[in-house]
C-alpha positions in Angstrom: 6.9 71.1 60.4 4.6 68.1 60.8 0.8 68.3 61.2 -0.7 66.4 64.1 -3.4 64.0 63.2 -6.9 65.5 63.7 -9.9 63.9 65.2 -11.5 63.9 61.8 -9.2 61.2 60.5 -11.5 58.2 59.9 -10.7 54.8 61.5 -11.4 51.6 59.6 -14.9 50.3 60.0 -14.6 47.0 62.0 -16.5 44.4 60.1 -17.7 40.8 60.6 -18.8 38.6 57.7 -21.6 36.0 58.1 -22.7 33.5 55.4 -26.1 32.0 56.1 -26.0 28.4 54.8 -29.6 27.3 54.0 -29.2 23.6 54.3 -32.6 22.9 52.8 -31.7 24.6 49.6 -30.4 21.9 47.2 -29.0 24.5 44.8 -26.9 26.2 47.5 -23.2 26.8 46.9 -20.4 25.3 48.9 -20.6 27.3 52.1 -16.8 27.6 52.6 -16.2 28.9 49.1 -19.3 31.2 49.4 -17.9 32.6 52.7 -14.5 33.2 51.1 -16.2 35.1 48.3 -18.1 37.2 50.8 -14.9 38.1 52.6 -13.4 39.0 49.2 -16.4 41.3 48.5 -15.8 43.0 51.9 -12.1 43.4 51.1 -13.0 45.1 47.8 -14.6 48.0 49.8 -12.1 50.6 51.0 -12.2 51.5 54.7 -13.3 48.1 56.0 -11.3 45.9 58.3 -12.7 42.3 58.4 -12.0 41.0 62.0 -14.0 37.8 61.7 -16.1 35.5 59.6 -18.3 32.6 60.1 -20.9 30.3 58.5 -24.3 30.0 60.1 -26.2 26.9 59.1 -30.0 27.3 58.9 -32.7 24.8 58.0 -34.8 27.8 57.1 -34.5 31.6 57.8 -36.5 33.1 60.6 -39.0 35.5 59.0 -38.4 38.3 61.6 -34.8 37.8 62.7 -33.2 35.5 60.0 -31.4 33.6 62.8 -32.8 31.9 65.9 -32.7 33.6 69.3 -29.8 31.5 70.7 -27.6 32.1 67.6 -28.3 35.8 67.7 -27.1 35.9 71.4 -24.1 33.8 70.6 -23.1 36.1 67.7 -23.8 39.2 69.7 -21.2 38.2 72.3 -18.6 37.9 69.6 -19.5 41.2 68.0 -19.3 43.0 71.3 -16.0 41.4 72.2 -14.4 42.6 68.9 -16.2 46.0 69.0 -17.7 45.4 65.6 -19.3 48.3 63.7 -20.7 46.6 60.7 -22.0 43.0 60.0 -22.0 41.9 56.3 -24.5 39.2 55.7 -23.7 37.3 52.5 -27.2 36.8 51.4 -30.6 38.6 51.2 -31.9 40.2 54.3 -35.4 41.7 54.5 -36.0 45.2 55.9 -37.7 43.7 59.0 -34.8 41.2 59.6 -32.3 44.0 59.1 -34.1 46.3 61.6 -34.4 43.6 64.3 -30.8 42.4 63.9 -29.5 46.0 64.2 -31.5 46.4 67.4 -30.3 43.2 68.8 -26.6 43.6 67.9 -26.3 47.4 68.1 -24.4 47.4 64.8 -25.1 48.4 61.2 -26.2 45.5 58.9 -25.4 45.3 55.2 -26.6 42.5 53.0 -25.0 41.2 49.8 -27.0 43.5 47.6 -26.1 46.5 49.7 -22.4 45.6 49.8 -22.2 45.1 46.0 -23.9 48.5 45.5 -21.3 50.1 47.7 -18.5 48.5 45.7 -20.0 49.5 42.4 -20.4 53.1 43.7 -16.7 53.1 44.7 -15.6 51.6 41.3 -17.8 53.4 38.8 -15.9 56.0 36.8 -18.0 57.1 33.8 -20.9 59.5 34.2 -23.3 56.8 33.0 -21.9 54.2 35.4 -22.2 56.6 38.4 -25.8 57.5 37.5 -26.8 53.8 37.0 -25.4 52.9 40.4 -27.2 55.7 42.1 -30.5 54.7 40.4 -29.9 51.0 41.4 -29.1 52.1 45.0 -32.2 54.3 45.2 -34.4 51.5 43.9 -32.9 49.1 46.5 -33.2 51.8 49.2 -36.8 52.4 48.5 -37.6 48.9 49.8 -35.7 49.6 53.0 -38.4 51.3 55.0 -36.2 51.7 58.1 -33.0 52.9 56.5 -31.4 56.3 56.2 -29.9 57.3 52.9 -27.2 60.0 52.9 -25.6 59.5 49.5 -28.0 62.1 48.0 -26.2 64.7 50.1 -22.9 63.8 48.5 -21.4 65.0 45.2 -19.1 62.0 45.0 -18.0 58.9 46.9 -19.8 56.0 48.4 -23.5 55.5 48.8 -23.6 56.0 52.5 -24.7 52.6 53.8 -21.5 52.1 55.8 -21.1 55.5 57.2 -21.5 59.2 56.7 -23.1 62.3 58.2 -26.7 62.1 59.3 -27.0 58.3 59.1 -29.8 57.4 61.5 -32.5 54.7 61.6 -35.4 56.5 60.0 -38.0 55.6 57.5 -36.9 56.6 54.0 -38.8 59.4 52.4 -40.2 57.7 49.4 -41.4 60.8 47.8 -38.0 62.4 47.9 -36.5 59.2 46.5 -38.9 59.2 43.7 -38.1 62.8 42.9 -34.4 61.9 42.9 -35.0 59.0 40.6 -36.9 61.2 38.2 -34.0 63.7 38.2 -31.4 60.9 37.7 -33.4 59.4 34.8 -33.4 62.8 33.0 -29.6 63.1 33.5 -29.1 59.5 32.4 -31.2 60.0 29.2 -28.8 62.8 28.2 -25.8 60.7 28.9 -27.2 57.7 27.0 -27.9 59.9 24.0 -24.2 60.9 24.0 -23.2 57.2 24.4 -25.4 56.2 21.5 -23.6 58.7 19.3 -20.3 57.3 20.3 -21.5 53.7 19.8 -22.8 54.7 16.3 -19.4 56.1 15.5 -17.7 52.9 16.7 -20.2 50.8 14.6 -18.7 52.4 11.5 -15.2 51.3 12.5 -14.2 48.5 10.2 -12.6 46.4 13.0 -14.2 43.4 14.7 -14.9 43.7 18.5 -13.5 41.0 20.8 -15.1 41.2 24.3 -13.5 39.8 27.5 -16.2 38.5 29.9 -15.9 36.3 33.0 -16.5 36.0 36.7 -15.2 38.8 38.8 -11.5 38.5 39.6 -10.9 35.9 36.8 -8.1 38.0 35.5 -9.8 39.8 32.6 -8.1 43.2 33.2 -4.7 41.6 33.6 -5.2 39.8 30.3 -6.5 43.0 28.7 -3.3 44.9 29.9 -1.1 42.1 28.7 -2.6 42.1 25.2 -2.9 45.8 24.7 -0.2 47.4 26.9 -2.9 49.4 28.6 -2.9 50.3 32.3 -6.4 49.3 33.4 -6.8 48.8 37.1 -6.0 45.1 37.7 -5.8 44.2 41.3 -6.5 40.9 43.1 -9.9 42.0 44.3 -13.5 41.6 43.2 -14.9 44.2 40.8 -11.6 45.9 40.2 -13.0 47.0 36.8 -16.5 48.3 36.3 -16.7 50.6 33.3 -16.0 49.1 29.9 -12.6 49.8 28.5 -11.8 49.5 24.8 -8.4 49.5 23.0 -7.2 48.7 19.5 -5.2 45.5 19.1 -3.2 44.3 16.1 -3.2 40.5 15.7 -0.1 38.6 14.5 -1.6 38.5 11.0 -1.7 42.3 10.9 -5.4 42.4 11.3 -6.8 45.0 13.7 -9.5 44.3 16.3 -11.0 46.2 19.2 -10.6 44.5 22.6 -13.2 45.3 25.2 -12.8 44.7 29.0 -16.0 44.5 30.9 -17.4 44.4 34.4 -17.0 41.0 36.2 -20.0 38.8 36.8 -20.8 37.2 40.1 -23.4 34.7 41.4 -26.6 36.2 42.8 -25.9 39.5 41.1 -28.6 41.9 42.4 -31.3 42.2 39.8 -31.2 46.0 40.1 -27.6 45.9 38.9 -28.2 43.5 36.0 -30.7 46.0 34.7 -28.6 49.1 35.5 -25.5 47.8 33.8 -27.2 46.4 30.7 -26.1 49.4 28.7 -22.5 49.0 30.0 -22.6 45.4 28.8 -23.9 46.3 25.3 -20.3 46.0 24.2 -20.7 42.3 24.8 -24.0 42.1 22.9 -22.4 43.6 19.7 -19.2 41.6 19.9 -17.9 39.5 17.0 -16.1 37.1 19.4 -16.5 36.6 23.2 -13.6 35.4 25.3 -14.9 33.8 28.4 -12.0 34.2 30.9 -12.1 31.6 33.7 -9.9 31.3 36.8 -9.1 27.6 36.6 -7.2 27.8 39.9 -10.5 28.6 41.7 -12.2 25.7 43.4 -15.6 26.7 42.0 -14.4 27.5 38.5 -17.1 25.3 36.9 -19.9 26.9 39.0 -18.5 30.4 38.2 -18.5 29.5 34.5 -22.2 28.4 34.7 -23.0 31.7 36.5 -21.4 33.7 33.6 -23.2 31.7 30.9 -26.5 32.3 32.8 -26.0 36.1 32.9 -24.9 36.1 29.2 -28.1 34.3 28.4 -30.2 36.7 30.5 -28.5 39.7 28.7 -29.6 38.2 25.4 -26.2 37.4 23.9 -26.8 35.3 20.8 -25.7 31.6 21.1 -24.2 31.8 17.6 -21.7 34.5 18.7 -18.3 32.8 18.5 -16.8 32.1 21.9 -13.4 31.1 23.2 -13.0 29.7 26.7 -9.8 31.1 28.3 -8.5 29.0 31.1 -6.5 31.6 33.0 -4.2 31.5 36.0 -2.6 28.2 35.1 0.6 29.5 36.8 -1.2 29.0 40.1 -1.7 25.3 39.5 0.8 22.6 40.6 2.8 21.1 37.7 0.6 18.0 37.4 -2.7 20.0 37.4 -1.3 22.5 35.0 -0.2 19.8 32.5 -3.6 18.2 32.7 -5.3 21.5 32.0 -3.0 22.4 29.1 -3.5 18.9 27.6 -7.3 19.1 27.9 -7.3 22.6 26.4 -5.2 21.4 23.4 -7.8 18.7 22.7 -10.7 21.1 22.7 -11.3 23.6 19.9 -12.2 27.0 21.3 -10.4 26.4 24.6 -7.1 28.1 25.5 -5.0 27.6 28.7 -2.8 30.5 29.6 -1.5 32.8 32.3 -2.3 36.5 31.8 0.3 37.3 34.5 3.2 35.6 32.8 2.1 35.7 29.2 2.3 31.9 28.8 -0.2 30.7 26.2 -1.0 34.2 24.9 0.0 33.2 21.3 -2.5 30.4 21.4 -5.3 32.9 22.3 -4.5 35.4 19.5 -4.4 32.4 17.1 -7.8 31.3 18.3 -9.2 34.8 17.9 -7.9 34.8 14.3 -9.5 31.4 13.7 -12.9 32.5 15.0 -12.9 35.7 13.0 -11.8 33.8 9.9 -14.5 31.1 10.2 -17.4 33.6 10.1 -16.1 35.6 7.0 -17.8 35.3 3.7 -16.9 36.3 0.1 -18.8 39.2 -1.5 -18.3 41.5 -4.4 -18.7 45.3 -4.0 -18.9 47.8 -6.9 -17.9 51.4 -6.1 -17.9 54.4 -8.3 -14.9 56.6 -8.6 -16.6 59.1 -6.3 -16.6 56.6 -3.5 -12.9 56.8 -2.7 -13.5 56.9 1.0 -15.6 53.7 1.0 -12.8 52.0 -1.0 -10.2 53.2 1.6 -12.5 51.9 4.4 -12.4 48.4 2.9 -8.7 48.4 2.5 -8.2 49.7 6.0 -10.3 46.8 7.2 -8.0 44.3 5.4 -11.0 42.6 3.8 -10.1 43.2 0.1 -8.8 40.0 -1.5 -9.0 41.2 -5.1 -9.7 44.4 -6.9 -10.1 45.5 -10.6 -11.0 48.7 -12.2 -13.3 49.4 -15.1 -14.8 52.5 -16.8 -17.4 52.9 -14.0 -15.2 52.5 -10.9 -13.9 49.6 -8.9 -15.0 46.0 -8.4 -13.7 44.5 -5.2 -13.9 40.9 -3.9 -14.0 41.1 -0.1 -13.9 38.5 2.7 -15.7 40.0 5.7 -17.8 39.3 8.8 -21.5 40.1 9.0 -20.6 42.9 11.4 -18.1 44.4 9.0 -20.6 44.3 6.2 -23.2 46.0 8.3 -20.6 48.6 9.4 -19.6 49.3 5.8 -23.3 49.7 4.8 -23.7 52.3 7.6 -20.4 54.0 6.6 -21.4 54.2 2.9 -24.9 55.5 3.9 
C-alpha cells in the first residue's frame, strides 16, 4: 500500500541570486567569480532551487533601496515571471534596504550574512557549534528591526530566515532576544567548561597536532579522509564541514600525530561568526604545523589564499607556527598547467602539489610534515626517578627518546622534542 503525498510536503524554495558589484570599490572581487561563489553558497543550503542569477553594477548603493528605481522594477519583472520566493543578495543589506526591497518585490530577502548563518545552522553538529550559531544569529537578528525570528520555537533545524511557521514582517522583540542570549550564554559556558577539560586532556597527549585550514571547498575534508581513512562529510559544496574533527595519523617514519580538519574560511565572513567560531578554531591556534589547503584549480586561488591568511592573522595564529602550502586539486588542471604547478611546488620548500581525490602527491605531503616537525625539535636531558615509570612510558610512546641510561637514582633520558611536546610532558608529569 502506498501513501499519497500530503499537502504538508514542502516544495523547494525558488531562489534568485544577485551580486551587487560596487564599481567604485577598488578592492572589490571579480564580479563573475563572486557571483559564482554566491550561487555555491545558495546551493549549500538544503531546500533551495536557484532559478536565476545576475550581477548588478552600482556606482554606489542607494541608502534606502540598495538599487535604483529602474533596476528594482526591471528585477521585479524577472522575479514575478519566475515566481521567486527568496532573493539572496551576495553582500550586506541594511534593515531599511531589506524592508523596502521586500515590499517592492513581494519576496523574502536574505543577505550574505543571513545566508551563511543559515548554512552554519544546518551544518553545525556539536552542542557548542549549535549554541554558537544560535548566538551569532540572535546578535545579527537583533539589528533587523523589521524581521521575524522563528528559530527560537524550534528544537533543531534551520534558523528560520527562509521559512517556517509564524514568519511575518514584525519588529523583533529585543527584550526576548536578550533573554534568549542570556540563556544561551549560560548553556554555552557549561559546554565550554566540558570542552576545556577535553582540551586539557588532549594537551597531555604526546603527539603533535597538524591542522588543515583553507578556503571553504578547497578539499580539506577529502584530504583528511584520504590521510586518515575517516568518513568526514566531504561534498563539493561550501561549508561541508563545520565542527572540528580530529583523528590519529601514523606518518611513514612511525611517528604519530593528530590531524585536525576545520571549518572552511570565506571572504567577508560575518564578524559575528568569526567571534562565535573562535573556540572551534582553537585547534588551529595550538597546532604544531598548519597545512594551508588551496584549490589551485580555482580562478581566484590567490585571492582565497590571502583571505585565509588574513583570518589566521585575525585569530592570532603565531607567524612562527610552521606552515605547509598544499596545492590541491591538480587533477582538475590541464596537463600543461599541472606540470607547471608541480614544477613550481618542487622548487619551493614548504609547498606541496597534490590531489586529495586521487592521492597523487600525498607522500610528498607526509614527508613535508615530517620535515617541519623535525626542524622544530630540540635536544634536552630528562632525569626521572624510578617512581616515575608512567612519565618514562609517555616519553617512549611519543618517540622522542634518543638515548637512555640508568643509574642508582633512576633514568637519564636524552630526548628530541618539540616545544609543544615538552609543555605537554610537563603538564603530564605535574
